[in-house]
mmCIF file of the N, C-alpha and C atoms, coordinates in Angstrom:
data_MODEL
# 
_entry.id   MODEL 
# 
loop_
_atom_site.group_PDB 
_atom_site.id 
_atom_site.type_symbol 
_atom_site.label_atom_id 
_atom_site.label_alt_id 
_atom_site.label_comp_id 
_atom_site.label_asym_id 
_atom_site.label_entity_id 
_atom_site.label_seq_id 
_atom_site.pdbx_PDB_ins_code 
_atom_site.Cartn_x 
_atom_site.Cartn_y 
_atom_site.Cartn_z 
_atom_site.occupancy 
_atom_site.B_iso_or_equiv 
_atom_site.pdbx_formal_charge 
_atom_site.auth_seq_id 
_atom_site.auth_comp_id 
_atom_site.auth_asym_id 
_atom_site.auth_atom_id 
_atom_site.pdbx_PDB_model_num 
ATOM 1   N N  . MET A 1 1  ? 220.069 3.959  176.834 1.00 0.00 ? 1  MET A N  1 
ATOM 2   C CA . MET A 1 1  ? 221.429 4.211  177.257 1.00 0.00 ? 1  MET A CA 1 
ATOM 3   C C  . MET A 1 1  ? 221.713 5.723  176.977 1.00 0.00 ? 1  MET A C  1 
ATOM 4   N N  . ALA A 1 2  ? 222.230 6.447  177.959 1.00 0.00 ? 2  ALA A N  1 
ATOM 5   C CA . ALA A 1 2  ? 222.578 7.782  177.887 1.00 0.00 ? 2  ALA A CA 1 
ATOM 6   C C  . ALA A 1 2  ? 224.090 7.972  178.000 1.00 0.00 ? 2  ALA A C  1 
ATOM 7   N N  . VAL A 1 3  ? 224.675 8.988  177.336 1.00 0.00 ? 3  VAL A N  1 
ATOM 8   C CA . VAL A 1 3  ? 226.072 9.226  177.491 1.00 0.00 ? 3  VAL A CA 1 
ATOM 9   C C  . VAL A 1 3  ? 226.106 10.529 178.285 1.00 0.00 ? 3  VAL A C  1 
ATOM 10  N N  . LEU A 1 4  ? 226.885 10.500 179.456 1.00 0.00 ? 4  LEU A N  1 
ATOM 11  C CA . LEU A 1 4  ? 226.962 11.657 180.297 1.00 0.00 ? 4  LEU A CA 1 
ATOM 12  C C  . LEU A 1 4  ? 228.428 11.942 180.589 1.00 0.00 ? 4  LEU A C  1 
ATOM 13  N N  . PRO A 1 5  ? 228.747 13.219 180.847 1.00 0.00 ? 5  PRO A N  1 
ATOM 14  C CA . PRO A 1 5  ? 230.152 13.609 181.174 1.00 0.00 ? 5  PRO A CA 1 
ATOM 15  C C  . PRO A 1 5  ? 230.554 12.959 182.497 1.00 0.00 ? 5  PRO A C  1 
ATOM 16  N N  . SER A 1 6  ? 231.889 12.779 182.573 1.00 0.00 ? 6  SER A N  1 
ATOM 17  C CA . SER A 1 6  ? 232.494 12.273 183.795 1.00 0.00 ? 6  SER A CA 1 
ATOM 18  C C  . SER A 1 6  ? 232.099 13.178 185.018 1.00 0.00 ? 6  SER A C  1 
ATOM 19  N N  . GLY A 1 7  ? 231.816 12.589 186.155 1.00 0.00 ? 7  GLY A N  1 
ATOM 20  C CA . GLY A 1 7  ? 231.497 13.300 187.369 1.00 0.00 ? 7  GLY A CA 1 
ATOM 21  C C  . GLY A 1 7  ? 230.043 13.726 187.424 1.00 0.00 ? 7  GLY A C  1 
ATOM 22  N N  . TRP A 1 8  ? 229.206 13.295 186.547 1.00 0.00 ? 8  TRP A N  1 
ATOM 23  C CA . TRP A 1 8  ? 227.751 13.699 186.597 1.00 0.00 ? 8  TRP A CA 1 
ATOM 24  C C  . TRP A 1 8  ? 227.081 13.358 187.825 1.00 0.00 ? 8  TRP A C  1 
ATOM 25  N N  . ARG A 1 9  ? 227.417 12.154 188.511 1.00 0.00 ? 9  ARG A N  1 
ATOM 26  C CA . ARG A 1 9  ? 226.811 11.872 189.682 1.00 0.00 ? 9  ARG A CA 1 
ATOM 27  C C  . ARG A 1 9  ? 227.009 12.792 190.848 1.00 0.00 ? 9  ARG A C  1 
ATOM 28  N N  . GLU A 1 10 ? 228.204 13.395 190.901 1.00 0.00 ? 10 GLU A N  1 
ATOM 29  C CA . GLU A 1 10 ? 228.475 14.410 191.909 1.00 0.00 ? 10 GLU A CA 1 
ATOM 30  C C  . GLU A 1 10 ? 227.655 15.693 191.710 1.00 0.00 ? 10 GLU A C  1 
ATOM 31  N N  . ARG A 1 11 ? 227.115 15.918 190.538 1.00 0.00 ? 11 ARG A N  1 
ATOM 32  C CA . ARG A 1 11 ? 226.400 17.086 190.216 1.00 0.00 ? 11 ARG A CA 1 
ATOM 33  C C  . ARG A 1 11 ? 224.880 16.973 190.222 1.00 0.00 ? 11 ARG A C  1 
ATOM 34  N N  . LEU A 1 12 ? 224.376 15.690 190.595 1.00 0.00 ? 12 LEU A N  1 
ATOM 35  C CA . LEU A 1 12 ? 222.954 15.491 190.636 1.00 0.00 ? 12 LEU A CA 1 
ATOM 36  C C  . LEU A 1 12 ? 222.260 16.459 191.610 1.00 0.00 ? 12 LEU A C  1 
ATOM 37  N N  . ILE A 1 13 ? 221.106 16.944 191.269 1.00 0.00 ? 13 ILE A N  1 
ATOM 38  C CA . ILE A 1 13 ? 220.338 17.916 192.102 1.00 0.00 ? 13 ILE A CA 1 
ATOM 39  C C  . ILE A 1 13 ? 219.098 17.209 192.708 1.00 0.00 ? 13 ILE A C  1 
ATOM 40  N N  . PRO A 1 14 ? 219.118 17.128 194.021 1.00 0.00 ? 14 PRO A N  1 
ATOM 41  C CA . PRO A 1 14 ? 217.960 16.599 194.653 1.00 0.00 ? 14 PRO A CA 1 
ATOM 42  C C  . PRO A 1 14 ? 216.758 17.550 194.605 1.00 0.00 ? 14 PRO A C  1 
ATOM 43  N N  . VAL A 1 15 ? 215.594 16.925 194.336 1.00 0.00 ? 15 VAL A N  1 
ATOM 44  C CA . VAL A 1 15 ? 214.422 17.692 194.303 1.00 0.00 ? 15 VAL A CA 1 
ATOM 45  C C  . VAL A 1 15 ? 213.348 17.035 195.224 1.00 0.00 ? 15 VAL A C  1 
ATOM 46  N N  . ARG A 1 16 ? 212.875 17.764 196.224 1.00 0.00 ? 16 ARG A N  1 
ATOM 47  C CA . ARG A 1 16 ? 211.935 17.237 197.123 1.00 0.00 ? 16 ARG A CA 1 
ATOM 48  C C  . ARG A 1 16 ? 211.028 18.463 197.548 1.00 0.00 ? 16 ARG A C  1 
ATOM 49  N N  . ASN A 1 17 ? 209.710 18.330 197.306 1.00 0.00 ? 17 ASN A N  1 
ATOM 50  C CA . ASN A 1 17 ? 208.793 19.344 197.718 1.00 0.00 ? 17 ASN A CA 1 
ATOM 51  C C  . ASN A 1 17 ? 207.433 18.698 197.914 1.00 0.00 ? 17 ASN A C  1 
ATOM 52  N N  . GLU A 1 18 ? 206.357 19.570 198.061 1.00 0.00 ? 18 GLU A N  1 
ATOM 53  C CA . GLU A 1 18 ? 205.054 19.043 198.251 1.00 0.00 ? 18 GLU A CA 1 
ATOM 54  C C  . GLU A 1 18 ? 204.501 18.267 197.065 1.00 0.00 ? 18 GLU A C  1 
ATOM 55  N N  . ASN A 1 19 ? 205.101 18.340 195.923 1.00 0.00 ? 19 ASN A N  1 
ATOM 56  C CA . ASN A 1 19 ? 204.684 17.607 194.703 1.00 0.00 ? 19 ASN A CA 1 
ATOM 57  C C  . ASN A 1 19 ? 205.407 16.275 194.595 1.00 0.00 ? 19 ASN A C  1 
ATOM 58  N N  . THR A 1 20 ? 206.373 15.957 195.407 1.00 0.00 ? 20 THR A N  1 
ATOM 59  C CA . THR A 1 20 ? 207.056 14.697 195.223 1.00 0.00 ? 20 THR A CA 1 
ATOM 60  C C  . THR A 1 20 ? 206.521 13.557 196.146 1.00 0.00 ? 20 THR A C  1 
ATOM 61  N N  . GLY A 1 21 ? 205.489 13.813 196.926 1.00 0.00 ? 21 GLY A N  1 
ATOM 62  C CA . GLY A 1 21 ? 204.900 12.813 197.782 1.00 0.00 ? 21 GLY A CA 1 
ATOM 63  C C  . GLY A 1 21 ? 205.879 12.251 198.801 1.00 0.00 ? 21 GLY A C  1 
ATOM 64  N N  . GLY A 1 22 ? 206.790 13.001 199.308 1.00 0.00 ? 22 GLY A N  1 
ATOM 65  C CA . GLY A 1 22 ? 207.670 12.551 200.326 1.00 0.00 ? 22 GLY A CA 1 
ATOM 66  C C  . GLY A 1 22 ? 209.005 11.966 199.759 1.00 0.00 ? 22 GLY A C  1 
ATOM 67  N N  . GLY A 1 23 ? 208.965 11.770 198.427 1.00 0.00 ? 23 GLY A N  1 
ATOM 68  C CA . GLY A 1 23 ? 210.124 11.231 197.813 1.00 0.00 ? 23 GLY A CA 1 
ATOM 69  C C  . GLY A 1 23 ? 211.113 12.254 197.352 1.00 0.00 ? 23 GLY A C  1 
ATOM 70  N N  . THR A 1 24 ? 212.410 11.858 197.098 1.00 0.00 ? 24 THR A N  1 
ATOM 71  C CA . THR A 1 24 ? 213.346 12.778 196.562 1.00 0.00 ? 24 THR A CA 1 
ATOM 72  C C  . THR A 1 24 ? 213.786 12.334 195.156 1.00 0.00 ? 24 THR A C  1 
ATOM 73  N N  . GLY A 1 25 ? 213.621 13.238 194.252 1.00 0.00 ? 25 GLY A N  1 
ATOM 74  C CA . GLY A 1 25 ? 214.075 12.937 192.832 1.00 0.00 ? 25 GLY A CA 1 
ATOM 75  C C  . GLY A 1 25 ? 215.462 13.476 192.655 1.00 0.00 ? 25 GLY A C  1 
ATOM 76  N N  . LEU A 1 26 ? 216.256 12.762 191.810 1.00 0.00 ? 26 LEU A N  1 
ATOM 77  C CA . LEU A 1 26 ? 217.569 13.285 191.454 1.00 0.00 ? 26 LEU A CA 1 
ATOM 78  C C  . LEU A 1 26 ? 217.520 13.686 189.997 1.00 0.00 ? 26 LEU A C  1 
ATOM 79  N N  . CYS A 1 27 ? 217.873 14.973 189.729 1.00 0.00 ? 27 CYS A N  1 
ATOM 80  C CA . CYS A 1 27 ? 217.844 15.485 188.360 1.00 0.00 ? 27 CYS A CA 1 
ATOM 81  C C  . CYS A 1 27 ? 219.293 15.826 187.963 1.00 0.00 ? 27 CYS A C  1 
ATOM 82  N N  . LEU A 1 28 ? 219.506 15.690 186.610 1.00 0.00 ? 28 LEU A N  1 
ATOM 83  C CA . LEU A 1 28 ? 220.759 16.108 186.067 1.00 0.00 ? 28 LEU A CA 1 
ATOM 84  C C  . LEU A 1 28 ? 220.956 17.607 186.180 1.00 0.00 ? 28 LEU A C  1 
ATOM 85  N N  . GLU A 1 29 ? 222.192 18.000 186.380 1.00 0.00 ? 29 GLU A N  1 
ATOM 86  C CA . GLU A 1 29 ? 222.617 19.374 186.329 1.00 0.00 ? 29 GLU A CA 1 
ATOM 87  C C  . GLU A 1 29 ? 222.400 19.781 184.931 1.00 0.00 ? 29 GLU A C  1 
ATOM 88  N N  . ILE A 1 30 ? 221.952 20.972 184.617 1.00 0.00 ? 30 ILE A N  1 
ATOM 89  C CA . ILE A 1 30 ? 221.467 21.407 183.227 1.00 0.00 ? 30 ILE A CA 1 
ATOM 90  C C  . ILE A 1 30 ? 222.603 21.230 182.215 1.00 0.00 ? 30 ILE A C  1 
ATOM 91  N N  . HIS A 1 31 ? 223.803 21.494 182.574 1.00 0.00 ? 31 HIS A N  1 
ATOM 92  C CA . HIS A 1 31 ? 224.986 21.388 181.580 1.00 0.00 ? 31 HIS A CA 1 
ATOM 93  C C  . HIS A 1 31 ? 225.127 19.925 181.193 1.00 0.00 ? 31 HIS A C  1 
ATOM 94  N N  . ASP A 1 32 ? 224.997 18.992 182.201 1.00 0.00 ? 32 ASP A N  1 
ATOM 95  C CA . ASP A 1 32 ? 225.176 17.541 181.940 1.00 0.00 ? 32 ASP A CA 1 
ATOM 96  C C  . ASP A 1 32 ? 224.051 17.099 181.045 1.00 0.00 ? 32 ASP A C  1 
ATOM 97  N N  . LEU A 1 33 ? 222.844 17.594 181.224 1.00 0.00 ? 33 LEU A N  1 
ATOM 98  C CA . LEU A 1 33 ? 221.688 17.288 180.417 1.00 0.00 ? 33 LEU A CA 1 
ATOM 99  C C  . LEU A 1 33 ? 221.916 17.713 178.972 1.00 0.00 ? 33 LEU A C  1 
ATOM 100 N N  . ALA A 1 34 ? 222.369 18.989 178.823 1.00 0.00 ? 34 ALA A N  1 
ATOM 101 C CA . ALA A 1 34 ? 222.696 19.498 177.474 1.00 0.00 ? 34 ALA A CA 1 
ATOM 102 C C  . ALA A 1 34 ? 223.767 18.675 176.801 1.00 0.00 ? 34 ALA A C  1 
ATOM 103 N N  . VAL A 1 35 ? 224.798 18.311 177.415 1.00 0.00 ? 35 VAL A N  1 
ATOM 104 C CA . VAL A 1 35 ? 225.875 17.460 176.814 1.00 0.00 ? 35 VAL A CA 1 
ATOM 105 C C  . VAL A 1 35 ? 225.256 16.140 176.307 1.00 0.00 ? 35 VAL A C  1 
ATOM 106 N N  . SER A 1 36 ? 224.476 15.559 177.227 1.00 0.00 ? 36 SER A N  1 
ATOM 107 C CA . SER A 1 36 ? 223.866 14.242 176.833 1.00 0.00 ? 36 SER A CA 1 
ATOM 108 C C  . SER A 1 36 ? 223.037 14.383 175.586 1.00 0.00 ? 36 SER A C  1 
ATOM 109 N N  . LYS A 1 37 ? 222.192 15.439 175.565 1.00 0.00 ? 37 LYS A N  1 
ATOM 110 C CA . LYS A 1 37 ? 221.368 15.715 174.334 1.00 0.00 ? 37 LYS A CA 1 
ATOM 111 C C  . LYS A 1 37 ? 222.209 15.934 173.120 1.00 0.00 ? 37 LYS A C  1 
ATOM 112 N N  . LEU A 1 38 ? 223.288 16.725 173.194 1.00 0.00 ? 38 LEU A N  1 
ATOM 113 C CA . LEU A 1 38 ? 224.209 16.909 171.980 1.00 0.00 ? 38 LEU A CA 1 
ATOM 114 C C  . LEU A 1 38 ? 224.906 15.606 171.532 1.00 0.00 ? 38 LEU A C  1 
ATOM 115 N N  . ILE A 1 39 ? 225.268 14.806 172.457 1.00 0.00 ? 39 ILE A N  1 
ATOM 116 C CA . ILE A 1 39 ? 225.958 13.537 172.115 1.00 0.00 ? 39 ILE A CA 1 
ATOM 117 C C  . ILE A 1 39 ? 224.970 12.610 171.482 1.00 0.00 ? 39 ILE A C  1 
ATOM 118 N N  . ALA A 1 40 ? 223.702 12.636 171.914 1.00 0.00 ? 40 ALA A N  1 
ATOM 119 C CA . ALA A 1 40 ? 222.672 11.768 171.309 1.00 0.00 ? 40 ALA A CA 1 
ATOM 120 C C  . ALA A 1 40 ? 222.436 12.132 169.860 1.00 0.00 ? 40 ALA A C  1 
ATOM 121 N N  . GLY A 1 41 ? 222.553 13.481 169.555 1.00 0.00 ? 41 GLY A N  1 
ATOM 122 C CA . GLY A 1 41 ? 222.587 13.869 168.175 1.00 0.00 ? 41 GLY A CA 1 
ATOM 123 C C  . GLY A 1 41 ? 221.334 13.909 167.355 1.00 0.00 ? 41 GLY A C  1 
ATOM 124 N N  . ARG A 1 42 ? 220.157 13.798 168.011 1.00 0.00 ? 42 ARG A N  1 
ATOM 125 C CA . ARG A 1 42 ? 218.864 13.884 167.259 1.00 0.00 ? 42 ARG A CA 1 
ATOM 126 C C  . ARG A 1 42 ? 218.523 15.324 167.107 1.00 0.00 ? 42 ARG A C  1 
ATOM 127 N N  . GLU A 1 43 ? 217.815 15.524 166.006 1.00 0.00 ? 43 GLU A N  1 
ATOM 128 C CA . GLU A 1 43 ? 217.380 16.916 165.662 1.00 0.00 ? 43 GLU A CA 1 
ATOM 129 C C  . GLU A 1 43 ? 216.631 17.620 166.856 1.00 0.00 ? 43 GLU A C  1 
ATOM 130 N N  . LYS A 1 44 ? 215.697 16.782 167.498 1.00 0.00 ? 44 LYS A N  1 
ATOM 131 C CA . LYS A 1 44 ? 214.917 17.363 168.578 1.00 0.00 ? 44 LYS A CA 1 
ATOM 132 C C  . LYS A 1 44 ? 215.868 17.726 169.780 1.00 0.00 ? 44 LYS A C  1 
ATOM 133 N N  . ASN A 1 45 ? 216.968 17.013 169.940 1.00 0.00 ? 45 ASN A N  1 
ATOM 134 C CA . ASN A 1 45 ? 217.924 17.311 171.012 1.00 0.00 ? 45 ASN A CA 1 
ATOM 135 C C  . ASN A 1 45 ? 218.676 18.661 170.722 1.00 0.00 ? 45 ASN A C  1 
ATOM 136 N N  . TYR A 1 46 ? 219.084 18.837 169.419 1.00 0.00 ? 46 TYR A N  1 
ATOM 137 C CA . TYR A 1 46 ? 219.573 20.125 169.022 1.00 0.00 ? 46 TYR A CA 1 
ATOM 138 C C  . TYR A 1 46 ? 218.614 21.263 169.272 1.00 0.00 ? 46 TYR A C  1 
ATOM 139 N N  . ASP A 1 47 ? 217.380 21.082 168.972 1.00 0.00 ? 47 ASP A N  1 
ATOM 140 C CA . ASP A 1 47 ? 216.359 22.152 169.256 1.00 0.00 ? 47 ASP A CA 1 
ATOM 141 C C  . ASP A 1 47 ? 216.271 22.415 170.740 1.00 0.00 ? 47 ASP A C  1 
ATOM 142 N N  . PHE A 1 48 ? 216.317 21.344 171.520 1.00 0.00 ? 48 PHE A N  1 
ATOM 143 C CA . PHE A 1 48 ? 216.232 21.463 173.005 1.00 0.00 ? 48 PHE A CA 1 
ATOM 144 C C  . PHE A 1 48 ? 217.364 22.265 173.525 1.00 0.00 ? 48 PHE A C  1 
ATOM 145 N N  . VAL A 1 49 ? 218.586 21.980 173.104 1.00 0.00 ? 49 VAL A N  1 
ATOM 146 C CA . VAL A 1 49 ? 219.780 22.705 173.570 1.00 0.00 ? 49 VAL A CA 1 
ATOM 147 C C  . VAL A 1 49 ? 219.781 24.125 172.989 1.00 0.00 ? 49 VAL A C  1 
ATOM 148 N N  . GLY A 1 50 ? 219.238 24.294 171.796 1.00 0.00 ? 50 GLY A N  1 
ATOM 149 C CA . GLY A 1 50 ? 219.116 25.605 171.244 1.00 0.00 ? 50 GLY A CA 1 
ATOM 150 C C  . GLY A 1 50 ? 218.232 26.564 172.108 1.00 0.00 ? 50 GLY A C  1 
ATOM 151 N N  . GLY A 1 51 ? 217.143 25.958 172.680 1.00 0.00 ? 51 GLY A N  1 
ATOM 152 C CA . GLY A 1 51 ? 216.266 26.651 173.592 1.00 0.00 ? 51 GLY A CA 1 
ATOM 153 C C  . GLY A 1 51 ? 217.000 26.969 174.886 1.00 0.00 ? 51 GLY A C  1 
ATOM 154 N N  . LEU A 1 52 ? 217.736 26.014 175.391 1.00 0.00 ? 52 LEU A N  1 
ATOM 155 C CA . LEU A 1 52 ? 218.619 26.305 176.609 1.00 0.00 ? 52 LEU A CA 1 
ATOM 156 C C  . LEU A 1 52 ? 219.521 27.491 176.394 1.00 0.00 ? 52 LEU A C  1 
ATOM 157 N N  . LEU A 1 53 ? 220.085 27.542 175.266 1.00 0.00 ? 53 LEU A N  1 
ATOM 158 C CA . LEU A 1 53 ? 221.086 28.692 174.871 1.00 0.00 ? 53 LEU A CA 1 
ATOM 159 C C  . LEU A 1 53 ? 220.265 29.949 174.748 1.00 0.00 ? 53 LEU A C  1 
ATOM 160 N N  . ARG A 1 54 ? 219.177 29.939 174.008 1.00 0.00 ? 54 ARG A N  1 
ATOM 161 C CA . ARG A 1 54 ? 218.415 31.146 173.736 1.00 0.00 ? 54 ARG A CA 1 
ATOM 162 C C  . ARG A 1 54 ? 217.890 31.766 175.021 1.00 0.00 ? 54 ARG A C  1 
ATOM 163 N N  . HIS A 1 55 ? 217.569 30.979 176.048 1.00 0.00 ? 55 HIS A N  1 
ATOM 164 C CA . HIS A 1 55 ? 217.060 31.407 177.291 1.00 0.00 ? 55 HIS A CA 1 
ATOM 165 C C  . HIS A 1 55 ? 218.142 31.559 178.319 1.00 0.00 ? 55 HIS A C  1 
ATOM 166 N N  . HIS A 1 56 ? 219.382 31.427 177.882 1.00 0.00 ? 56 HIS A N  1 
ATOM 167 C CA . HIS A 1 56 ? 220.560 31.556 178.770 1.00 0.00 ? 56 HIS A CA 1 
ATOM 168 C C  . HIS A 1 56 ? 220.535 30.709 180.041 1.00 0.00 ? 56 HIS A C  1 
ATOM 169 N N  . LEU A 1 57 ? 220.078 29.454 179.773 1.00 0.00 ? 57 LEU A N  1 
ATOM 170 C CA . LEU A 1 57 ? 220.066 28.467 180.832 1.00 0.00 ? 57 LEU A CA 1 
ATOM 171 C C  . LEU A 1 57 ? 221.326 27.639 180.931 1.00 0.00 ? 57 LEU A C  1 
ATOM 172 N N  . VAL A 1 58 ? 222.091 27.664 179.854 1.00 0.00 ? 58 VAL A N  1 
ATOM 173 C CA . VAL A 1 58 ? 223.467 27.026 179.892 1.00 0.00 ? 58 VAL A CA 1 
ATOM 174 C C  . VAL A 1 58 ? 224.451 28.006 179.324 1.00 0.00 ? 58 VAL A C  1 
ATOM 175 N N  . GLN A 1 59 ? 225.730 27.770 179.709 1.00 0.00 ? 59 GLN A N  1 
ATOM 176 C CA . GLN A 1 59 ? 226.797 28.592 179.225 1.00 0.00 ? 59 GLN A CA 1 
ATOM 177 C C  . GLN A 1 59 ? 227.430 27.975 177.952 1.00 0.00 ? 59 GLN A C  1 
ATOM 178 N N  . ARG A 1 60 ? 227.444 28.645 176.889 1.00 0.00 ? 60 ARG A N  1 
ATOM 179 C CA . ARG A 1 60 ? 227.938 28.175 175.668 1.00 0.00 ? 60 ARG A CA 1 
ATOM 180 C C  . ARG A 1 60 ? 229.349 27.572 175.731 1.00 0.00 ? 60 ARG A C  1 
ATOM 181 N N  . THR A 1 61 ? 230.235 28.156 176.459 1.00 0.00 ? 61 THR A N  1 
ATOM 182 C CA . THR A 1 61 ? 231.643 27.709 176.522 1.00 0.00 ? 61 THR A CA 1 
ATOM 183 C C  . THR A 1 61 ? 231.652 26.323 177.161 1.00 0.00 ? 61 THR A C  1 
ATOM 184 N N  . PHE A 1 62 ? 230.946 26.078 178.196 1.00 0.00 ? 62 PHE A N  1 
ATOM 185 C CA . PHE A 1 62 ? 230.905 24.774 178.875 1.00 0.00 ? 62 PHE A CA 1 
ATOM 186 C C  . PHE A 1 62 ? 230.395 23.716 177.897 1.00 0.00 ? 62 PHE A C  1 
ATOM 187 N N  . GLN A 1 63 ? 229.346 24.044 177.170 1.00 0.00 ? 63 GLN A N  1 
ATOM 188 C CA . GLN A 1 63 ? 228.702 23.134 176.228 1.00 0.00 ? 63 GLN A CA 1 
ATOM 189 C C  . GLN A 1 63 ? 229.738 22.693 175.181 1.00 0.00 ? 63 GLN A C  1 
ATOM 190 N N  . LEU A 1 64 ? 230.434 23.679 174.570 1.00 0.00 ? 64 LEU A N  1 
ATOM 191 C CA . LEU A 1 64 ? 231.378 23.400 173.498 1.00 0.00 ? 64 LEU A CA 1 
ATOM 192 C C  . LEU A 1 64 ? 232.548 22.671 173.985 1.00 0.00 ? 64 LEU A C  1 
ATOM 193 N N  . GLN A 1 65 ? 233.108 23.037 175.179 1.00 0.00 ? 65 GLN A N  1 
ATOM 194 C CA . GLN A 1 65 ? 234.193 22.269 175.741 1.00 0.00 ? 65 GLN A CA 1 
ATOM 195 C C  . GLN A 1 65 ? 233.877 20.817 176.000 1.00 0.00 ? 65 GLN A C  1 
ATOM 196 N N  . THR A 1 66 ? 232.774 20.700 176.586 1.00 0.00 ? 66 THR A N  1 
ATOM 197 C CA . THR A 1 66 ? 232.337 19.210 176.936 1.00 0.00 ? 66 THR A CA 1 
ATOM 198 C C  . THR A 1 66 ? 232.044 18.377 175.754 1.00 0.00 ? 66 THR A C  1 
ATOM 199 N N  . LYS A 1 67 ? 231.463 19.021 174.669 1.00 0.00 ? 67 LYS A N  1 
ATOM 200 C CA . LYS A 1 67 ? 231.208 18.323 173.456 1.00 0.00 ? 67 LYS A CA 1 
ATOM 201 C C  . LYS A 1 67 ? 232.531 17.978 172.768 1.00 0.00 ? 67 LYS A C  1 
ATOM 202 N N  . ALA A 1 68 ? 233.557 18.817 172.853 1.00 0.00 ? 68 ALA A N  1 
ATOM 203 C CA . ALA A 1 68 ? 234.779 18.547 172.272 1.00 0.00 ? 68 ALA A CA 1 
ATOM 204 C C  . ALA A 1 68 ? 235.470 17.400 173.110 1.00 0.00 ? 68 ALA A C  1 
ATOM 205 N N  . ASN A 1 69 ? 235.163 17.320 174.387 1.00 0.00 ? 69 ASN A N  1 
ATOM 206 C CA . ASN A 1 69 ? 235.841 16.288 175.237 1.00 0.00 ? 69 ASN A CA 1 
ATOM 207 C C  . ASN A 1 69 ? 234.982 15.033 175.376 1.00 0.00 ? 69 ASN A C  1 
ATOM 208 N N  . LYS A 1 70 ? 234.209 14.756 174.365 1.00 0.00 ? 70 LYS A N  1 
ATOM 209 C CA . LYS A 1 70 ? 233.228 13.676 174.324 1.00 0.00 ? 70 LYS A CA 1 
ATOM 210 C C  . LYS A 1 70 ? 233.833 12.317 174.791 1.00 0.00 ? 70 LYS A C  1 
ATOM 211 N N  . GLU A 1 71 ? 235.157 12.130 174.455 1.00 0.00 ? 71 GLU A N  1 
ATOM 212 C CA . GLU A 1 71 ? 235.764 10.809 174.827 1.00 0.00 ? 71 GLU A CA 1 
ATOM 213 C C  . GLU A 1 71 ? 235.877 10.670 176.373 1.00 0.00 ? 71 GLU A C  1 
ATOM 214 N N  . SER A 1 72 ? 235.687 11.737 177.082 1.00 0.00 ? 72 SER A N  1 
ATOM 215 C CA . SER A 1 72 ? 235.810 11.529 178.565 1.00 0.00 ? 72 SER A CA 1 
ATOM 216 C C  . SER A 1 72 ? 234.428 11.297 179.148 1.00 0.00 ? 72 SER A C  1 
ATOM 217 N N  . ALA A 1 73 ? 233.431 11.273 178.362 1.00 0.00 ? 73 ALA A N  1 
ATOM 218 C CA . ALA A 1 73 ? 232.085 11.010 178.834 1.00 0.00 ? 73 ALA A CA 1 
ATOM 219 C C  . ALA A 1 73 ? 231.979 9.509  179.235 1.00 0.00 ? 73 ALA A C  1 
ATOM 220 N N  . VAL A 1 74 ? 231.114 9.208  180.118 1.00 0.00 ? 74 VAL A N  1 
ATOM 221 C CA . VAL A 1 74 ? 230.910 7.823  180.568 1.00 0.00 ? 74 VAL A CA 1 
ATOM 222 C C  . VAL A 1 74 ? 229.560 7.358  180.129 1.00 0.00 ? 74 VAL A C  1 
ATOM 223 N N  . LEU A 1 75 ? 229.394 6.088  179.831 1.00 0.00 ? 75 LEU A N  1 
ATOM 224 C CA . LEU A 1 75 ? 228.116 5.482  179.469 1.00 0.00 ? 75 LEU A CA 1 
ATOM 225 C C  . LEU A 1 75 ? 227.374 5.076  180.697 1.00 0.00 ? 75 LEU A C  1 
ATOM 226 N N  . THR A 1 76 ? 226.079 5.360  180.776 1.00 0.00 ? 76 THR A N  1 
ATOM 227 C CA . THR A 1 76 ? 225.317 4.974  181.949 1.00 0.00 ? 76 THR A CA 1 
ATOM 228 C C  . THR A 1 76 ? 223.872 4.890  181.455 1.00 0.00 ? 76 THR A C  1 
ATOM 229 N N  . GLU A 1 77 ? 223.120 4.136  182.235 1.00 0.00 ? 77 GLU A N  1 
ATOM 230 C CA . GLU A 1 77 ? 221.645 4.185  182.024 1.00 0.00 ? 77 GLU A CA 1 
ATOM 231 C C  . GLU A 1 77 ? 221.167 5.276  182.970 1.00 0.00 ? 77 GLU A C  1 
ATOM 232 N N  . SER A 1 78 ? 220.306 6.179  182.433 1.00 0.00 ? 78 SER A N  1 
ATOM 233 C CA . SER A 1 78 ? 219.887 7.299  183.282 1.00 0.00 ? 78 SER A CA 1 
ATOM 234 C C  . SER A 1 78 ? 218.571 7.911  182.739 1.00 0.00 ? 78 SER A C  1 
ATOM 235 N N  . SER A 1 79 ? 217.820 8.478  183.611 1.00 0.00 ? 79 SER A N  1 
ATOM 236 C CA . SER A 1 79 ? 216.772 9.363  183.209 1.00 0.00 ? 79 SER A CA 1 
ATOM 237 C C  . SER A 1 79 ? 216.954 10.632 183.944 1.00 0.00 ? 79 SER A C  1 
ATOM 238 N N  . SER A 1 80 ? 216.351 11.723 183.435 1.00 0.00 ? 80 SER A N  1 
ATOM 239 C CA . SER A 1 80 ? 216.594 13.015 184.078 1.00 0.00 ? 80 SER A CA 1 
ATOM 240 C C  . SER A 1 80 ? 215.308 13.795 184.060 1.00 0.00 ? 80 SER A C  1 
ATOM 241 N N  . CYS A 1 81 ? 215.267 14.824 184.902 1.00 0.00 ? 81 CYS A N  1 
ATOM 242 C CA . CYS A 1 81 ? 214.183 15.733 184.866 1.00 0.00 ? 81 CYS A CA 1 
ATOM 243 C C  . CYS A 1 81 ? 214.388 16.614 183.668 1.00 0.00 ? 81 CYS A C  1 
ATOM 244 N N  . GLY A 1 82 ? 213.405 16.887 182.829 1.00 0.00 ? 82 GLY A N  1 
ATOM 245 C CA . GLY A 1 82 ? 213.447 17.691 181.712 1.00 0.00 ? 82 GLY A CA 1 
ATOM 246 C C  . GLY A 1 82 ? 213.820 16.990 180.467 1.00 0.00 ? 82 GLY A C  1 
ATOM 247 N N  . SER A 1 83 ? 214.023 15.688 180.437 1.00 0.00 ? 83 SER A N  1 
ATOM 248 C CA . SER A 1 83 ? 214.264 15.076 179.114 1.00 0.00 ? 83 SER A CA 1 
ATOM 249 C C  . SER A 1 83 ? 212.980 14.546 178.484 1.00 0.00 ? 83 SER A C  1 
# 
């Protein structure tokens, strides 16, 4: 079970190329992935999000705002690219 911010489905990113065998994968938008990792709260997740921040792949203000608004997150079963 993963916890994701409201509206995550509208932000899914389709991935289809020569490596997908004709299929289309749906990946979480990177900020949604980061929020899910923070809410899960495991040390490896904090390390993962730290790497996203160090490499400027996520915006710190979005991450902190969404973490503070944890109560607006929705529960869903999900997998994502990059997890």
